[in-house]
N, C-alpha and C positions, 0 to 999 in steps of 0.2 A: 031729470038733472040728478047728477051724483052729489052727495054731500060735500065733497071737496070743492064743488064749483057752484054751489047754491048762491044765488044773489042775495043780497041783504034784504031785510023785509021791507025797507024803504025804497029799494030800487025796483025798477020795472024790468020785465024780461024782454031783451031785444033779440033780434034774429041770430045773433051770434050764439047766444044762449040755447036757442032752439037747434042750432047746427051741432053745438057740442053735446047736446043731449043725445044726439044720434049715435055717437060713439059708443055710449052704454058699456063701457069697460072693454071694448074690442081690442084696444091697444093698452096693455097694462103699464107700459112706460109713459104713456102720454099724459102729461099733467094738464089738466084742463084749465087751470088757473093760467098757466104760461100761454096755452093755446088761445085762450080768450084775450090776453093781453095783446098777443101778436096780430090775431085776426082783427081786433079793433083798431089798433094802430094802422094796419094796412088798409082797412076800409075807410078810416077817417082820411088818411093821406090820398087816397084815390079820389074821394069826394072833394077835398080841398084842391087837388090838381085840375079837377074838371071845372070847378068854380074859378079857379085862377085863369085857366084857359079861355072861359066865357068872358071874364072881365077884360083880359087882354085883346080878345077878338073884338069886343065892344069899342076898344081904343085902337083898332087897326094894328095890333102888335101880335106877334107870335111869342111863345115862351122864350125860345132862343134870343130873339131880338131884344126883349125886355131884360133877360139876363145880361146881355151884352151892354145895355144902357146902365145896368146896375153896376157892373165892373167899372166903366168909364165914370160913373158918378163918384166912385170911390178913389179913383186915380188922381194923383197930384195934378192939380190944375185942371182936372177933368180931361186930361190928355194922355194917350198911350200910343204904342206902336201896335200894328197888326200882329206882329210875333209875340208880343206880351199878352194881348188879348187872346190869341189862339192858345197859348200855354195855359192861361188862367181858366179858359172855358173848354180845354181839351178839345179843340177843333183842328182839323187839318187846315192848311193855308188856303185850299181851294173853298172849303166851306166858309171860312172867315172872310174871303174875298167877296163871296156871294151875299153874305149877311150884311157886310159893310156896304156893298152896292145898293141893296134895298133900303138900308137906313139913310144912305146918303141921298138917294132919289127922294125919300120922304122928308128930307131936311132935318133929319134927327142927329146925324153926325156929319163932321166935314173932315176931309182929308187934306193935309197940308205938306208940303215938303219938310223934310227933317232939316233944321238949320245946321245940325252937326254932322249929317251925313247926305251927301248929295244924291245917293240912291235910296235913301230912306223916306218913309212917310210917317207922319204923326196923325193920329186919329183923334178928333176933338169931339166932345158931346156939345151940341149946339143948345143954345137957351130953349129952342123948340124941343129939342130931345129931352132936356131936363124937365120941362113941363110935362112932356108925355109921360115920363117916368113918374113924376109926382102925381099926376092925375090917375094914372092906372093903379099905382101902388096904394094910394089913399082909397080908391074904390074898392080895391081887395081888403084893405085893412077893414073897412066898415063891414064888409060880408063877414070876415072872420071874427069880428067883435060879436056880431049877431050870434054866431055859432057858440063862441065862448061864454056868451051871456047866460047859457045853461048852468054855469058854475058861479058860485059867489066869488068875490076877489080872493078870499082865503082859500077857496078850493083851487082857484087857478094858481096861485102861488104854490100850493101843495102839489098839484099836478106837475108843475114846472120843475119842483124839486125832484120829484120821483122820475120823470123823464130824463132829467139832466143825469141822475144816477145810471140810468140805463145807457144814456149816451156815452158817458164816461167809461162804463164797462166795455162797450164796443170799441171805443178809442184806444183802449189799453190791450185789448185782445189782439193777438196776432192774426193777420189775415188768413183766412182759410184758403 
């Protein structure tokens, strides 16, 4: 472990520390603190995604289907058009049709004629769809709370502040 990346005395060494120690000065421009941050965020994100996919599978949903339910839940009156949904979820119309077909067969959404456009369709989140969203989201929230319980509430607030600072830097930076 190089001095610029040594964990604090109170901290334990994790697998990222071991990986970073292998660099042993091989890349002079590599900041091990930065690499540690990035590597840990990536590993945590991957593990949270796997947990989320397991939770959704337990509830009979894919991540894409759950995400569509999320968008509909936030829509005024829990109703939207397939075009609006495609745009918000960055999906082709064909992919949206397939996703809506699956959710409609499961009774989680319903399609109705658009009263303002004879050719249009409105997609509504059904009560069953709303319940599926609530149950799956709550189940995942419980799992996430267990992970976050490794930190005190004060540490959770501080970590949020620091991550927000990083997120704002990304949001202000021009896309590469």
